DSSP file (Angstrom, degrees, kcal/mol; ACC not computed):
  #  RESIDUE AA STRUCTURE BP1 BP2  ACC     N-H-->O    O-->H-N    N-H-->O    O-->H-N    TCO  KAPPA ALPHA  PHI   PSI    X-CA   Y-CA   Z-CA
    1    1 A X     >        0   0    0      0, 0.0     4,-1.7     0, 0.0     3,-0.3   0.000 360.0 360.0 360.0 -35.1   35.2  -46.4  -34.9
    2    2 A X  H  >  +     0   0    0      1,-0.2     4,-2.3     2,-0.2     5,-0.2   0.836 360.0  58.6 -65.9 -30.9   36.7  -44.3  -37.8
    3    3 A X  H  > S+     0   0    0      1,-0.2     4,-2.1     2,-0.2    -1,-0.2   0.893 105.0  50.2 -62.6 -39.8   35.2  -41.1  -36.2
    4    4 A X  H  > S+     0   0    0     -3,-0.3     4,-2.4     2,-0.2    -2,-0.2   0.895 109.7  50.8 -65.1 -40.0   37.1  -41.8  -33.0
    5    5 A X  H  X S+     0   0    0     -4,-1.7     4,-2.5     2,-0.2    -2,-0.2   0.914 111.6  46.2 -65.0 -43.0   40.4  -42.2  -35.0
    6    6 A X  H  X S+     0   0    0     -4,-2.3     4,-2.3     2,-0.2    -1,-0.2   0.881 112.8  50.4 -69.6 -35.8   39.9  -39.0  -36.9
    7    7 A X  H  X S+     0   0    0     -4,-2.1     4,-2.3     2,-0.2    -2,-0.2   0.908 111.5  48.8 -65.2 -40.8   39.0  -37.1  -33.7
    8    8 A X  H  X S+     0   0    0     -4,-2.4     4,-2.4     2,-0.2    -2,-0.2   0.903 111.3  49.2 -65.0 -41.3   42.1  -38.5  -32.1
    9    9 A X  H  X S+     0   0    0     -4,-2.5     4,-2.5     2,-0.2    -2,-0.2   0.893 110.5  51.4 -64.3 -39.2   44.3  -37.5  -35.1
   10   10 A X  H  X S+     0   0    0     -4,-2.3     4,-2.6     2,-0.2    -2,-0.2   0.915 110.5  48.3 -64.3 -42.3   42.8  -34.0  -35.0
   11   11 A X  H  X S+     0   0    0     -4,-2.3     4,-2.5     2,-0.2    -2,-0.2   0.909 112.5  48.4 -63.9 -41.6   43.6  -33.7  -31.3
   12   12 A X  H  X S+     0   0    0     -4,-2.4     4,-2.3     2,-0.2    -2,-0.2   0.896 111.4  50.4 -65.0 -39.0   47.1  -34.9  -31.8
   13   13 A X  H  X S+     0   0    0     -4,-2.5     4,-2.3     2,-0.2    -2,-0.2   0.920 111.5  47.5 -64.5 -44.2   47.5  -32.5  -34.7
   14   14 A X  H  X S+     0   0    0     -4,-2.6     4,-2.7     2,-0.2    -2,-0.2   0.900 111.4  51.2 -64.1 -40.5   46.3  -29.6  -32.6
   15   15 A X  H  X S+     0   0    0     -4,-2.5     4,-2.4     1,-0.2    -1,-0.2   0.904 110.5  48.9 -63.6 -40.3   48.5  -30.6  -29.7
   16   16 A X  H  X S+     0   0    0     -4,-2.3     4,-2.4     2,-0.2    -2,-0.2   0.898 111.4  49.6 -65.9 -40.2   51.5  -30.7  -32.1
   17   17 A X  H  X S+     0   0    0     -4,-2.3     4,-2.5     2,-0.2    -2,-0.2   0.914 111.1  49.4 -64.5 -42.5   50.6  -27.2  -33.5
   18   18 A X  H  X S+     0   0    0     -4,-2.7     4,-2.5     2,-0.2    -2,-0.2   0.921 112.0  48.3 -62.3 -43.4   50.3  -25.8  -30.0
   19   19 A X  H  X S+     0   0    0     -4,-2.4     4,-2.3     2,-0.2    -2,-0.2   0.902 111.8  49.4 -64.1 -41.0   53.7  -27.3  -29.0
   20   20 A X  H  X S+     0   0    0     -4,-2.4     4,-2.3     2,-0.2    -2,-0.2   0.908 111.7  48.8 -64.5 -41.7   55.3  -25.9  -32.2
   21   21 A X  H  X S+     0   0    0     -4,-2.5     4,-2.4     2,-0.2    -2,-0.2   0.903 110.6  51.3 -64.5 -40.5   53.8  -22.4  -31.5
   22   22 A X  H  X S+     0   0    0     -4,-2.5     4,-2.5     1,-0.2    -2,-0.2   0.913 110.0  49.1 -62.9 -42.4   55.0  -22.6  -27.9
   23   23 A X  H  X S+     0   0    0     -4,-2.3     4,-2.4     2,-0.2    -1,-0.2   0.887 110.3  51.2 -65.3 -38.6   58.5  -23.4  -29.2
   24   24 A X  H  X S+     0   0    0     -4,-2.3     4,-2.4     2,-0.2    -2,-0.2   0.918 111.2  48.1 -63.9 -42.3   58.4  -20.6  -31.7
   25   25 A X  H  X S+     0   0    0     -4,-2.4     4,-2.8     2,-0.2    -2,-0.2   0.914 112.0  48.9 -64.5 -42.6   57.4  -18.1  -28.9
   26   26 A X  H  X S+     0   0    0     -4,-2.5     4,-2.3     2,-0.2    -1,-0.2   0.905 112.0  48.9 -63.6 -40.5   60.1  -19.4  -26.6
   27   27 A X  H  X S+     0   0    0     -4,-2.4     4,-2.0     2,-0.2    -2,-0.2   0.900 112.7  47.9 -65.1 -40.5   62.7  -19.1  -29.4
   28   28 A X  H  X S+     0   0    0     -4,-2.4     4,-1.9     2,-0.2    -2,-0.2   0.918 111.9  49.5 -66.6 -43.0   61.6  -15.5  -30.2
   29   29 A X  H  X S+     0   0    0     -4,-2.8     4,-0.6     1,-0.2    -2,-0.2   0.896 111.3  49.5 -63.2 -39.8   61.6  -14.5  -26.5
   30   30 A X  H >< S+     0   0    0     -4,-2.3     3,-0.6     1,-0.2    -1,-0.2   0.887 110.1  51.0 -65.8 -38.5   65.1  -15.9  -26.1
   31   31 A X  H 3< S+     0   0    0     -4,-2.0    -1,-0.2     1,-0.2    -2,-0.2   0.839 115.1  42.5 -67.0 -32.9   66.3  -14.0  -29.2
   32   32 A X  H 3< S+     0   0    0     -4,-1.9    -1,-0.2    -5,-0.1    -2,-0.2   0.434  86.7 125.0 -93.4   0.2   64.8  -10.8  -27.9
   33   33 A X    <<  -     0   0    0     -3,-0.6     2,-0.5    -4,-0.6    -3,-0.1  -0.342  53.4-142.8 -65.2 138.6   66.1  -11.3  -24.3
   34   34 A X        -     0   0    0     -2,-0.0     5,-0.1     2,-0.0    -1,-0.1  -0.892  22.9-113.8-102.5 128.1   68.2   -8.5  -22.9
   35   35 A X    >>  -     0   0    0     -2,-0.5     4,-1.1     1,-0.1     3,-0.9  -0.251  22.5-120.1 -58.8 147.8   71.1   -9.5  -20.7
   36   36 A X  H 3> S+     0   0    0      1,-0.3     4,-1.7     2,-0.2     3,-0.5   0.857 111.5  62.8 -59.6 -36.6   70.8   -8.5  -17.0
   37   37 A X  H 3> S+     0   0    0      1,-0.2     4,-0.8     2,-0.2    -1,-0.3   0.866 103.1  49.9 -57.6 -36.0   74.0   -6.5  -17.3
   38   38 A X  H <4 S+     0   0    0     -3,-0.9    -1,-0.2     1,-0.2    -2,-0.2   0.801 111.9  47.0 -73.9 -28.2   72.3   -4.2  -19.9
   39   39 A X  H  < S+     0   0    0     -4,-1.1    -2,-0.2    -3,-0.5    -1,-0.2   0.722 113.8  45.5 -87.7 -19.9   69.2   -3.6  -17.8
   40   40 A X  H  < S+     0   0    0     -4,-1.7     2,-0.3     2,-0.1    -1,-0.2   0.541  84.5 107.5-100.3  -7.0   70.9   -2.8  -14.5
   41   41 A X  S  < S-     0   0    0     -4,-0.8     2,-0.3    -5,-0.2    -4,-0.0  -0.545  73.6-121.9 -74.1 131.5   73.6   -0.4  -15.8
   42   42 A X        -     0   0    0     -2,-0.3     2,-0.5     1,-0.0    -1,-0.1  -0.573  25.5-165.7 -75.6 131.2   72.9    3.2  -14.9
   43   43 A X        -     0   0    0     -2,-0.3     2,-0.1     2,-0.0    -1,-0.0  -0.974  23.0-122.3-118.6 118.6   72.6    5.4  -17.9
   44   44 A X        -     0   0    0     -2,-0.5     2,-0.5     1,-0.1    -2,-0.0  -0.361  27.5-173.5 -63.5 133.6   72.8    9.2  -17.2
   45   45 A X        +     0   0    0     -2,-0.1     3,-0.4     1,-0.1     4,-0.1  -0.906  12.4 171.0-130.9 103.4   69.7   11.0  -18.4
   46   46 A X    >>  +     0   0    0     -2,-0.5     4,-1.1     1,-0.2     3,-0.9   0.289  50.2 103.1 -98.7  10.6   70.0   14.7  -18.1
   47   47 A X  H 3> S+     0   0    0      1,-0.2     4,-1.4     2,-0.2     3,-0.4   0.887  75.3  60.6 -60.0 -37.2   66.9   15.6  -20.0
   48   48 A X  H 3> S+     0   0    0     -3,-0.4     4,-0.8     1,-0.2    -1,-0.2   0.804  99.1  57.6 -63.2 -27.2   65.0   16.4  -16.8
   49   49 A X  H X> S+     0   0    0     -3,-0.9     4,-0.7     1,-0.2     3,-0.6   0.887 102.6  53.5 -70.0 -37.4   67.5   19.1  -16.0
   50   50 A X  H >< S+     0   0    0     -4,-1.1     3,-0.7    -3,-0.4    -1,-0.2   0.868 105.5  54.8 -63.4 -34.8   66.8   20.9  -19.2
   51   51 A X  H 3< S+     0   0    0     -4,-1.4    -1,-0.2     1,-0.2    -2,-0.2   0.747 102.6  57.3 -71.5 -21.9   63.1   20.9  -18.4
   52   52 A X  H <<        0   0    0     -4,-0.8    -1,-0.2    -3,-0.6    -2,-0.2   0.653 360.0 360.0 -84.3 -14.5   63.7   22.6  -15.0
   53   53 A X    <<        0   0    0     -4,-0.7    -1,-0.2    -3,-0.7    -2,-0.1   0.513 360.0 360.0 -75.3 360.0   65.4   25.6  -16.4
């Protein structure tokens, strides 16, 4: 019986670690998220004109 308990504890521990890792990734992604306004704003880029001369 004790083998089953330790296996169950190991599974619970791994599940908790996976959940913690998932939460860290979500927090990091949220911190690095760029607002939509910043990604849709047109930024003039005239470098290509210099290359055509």
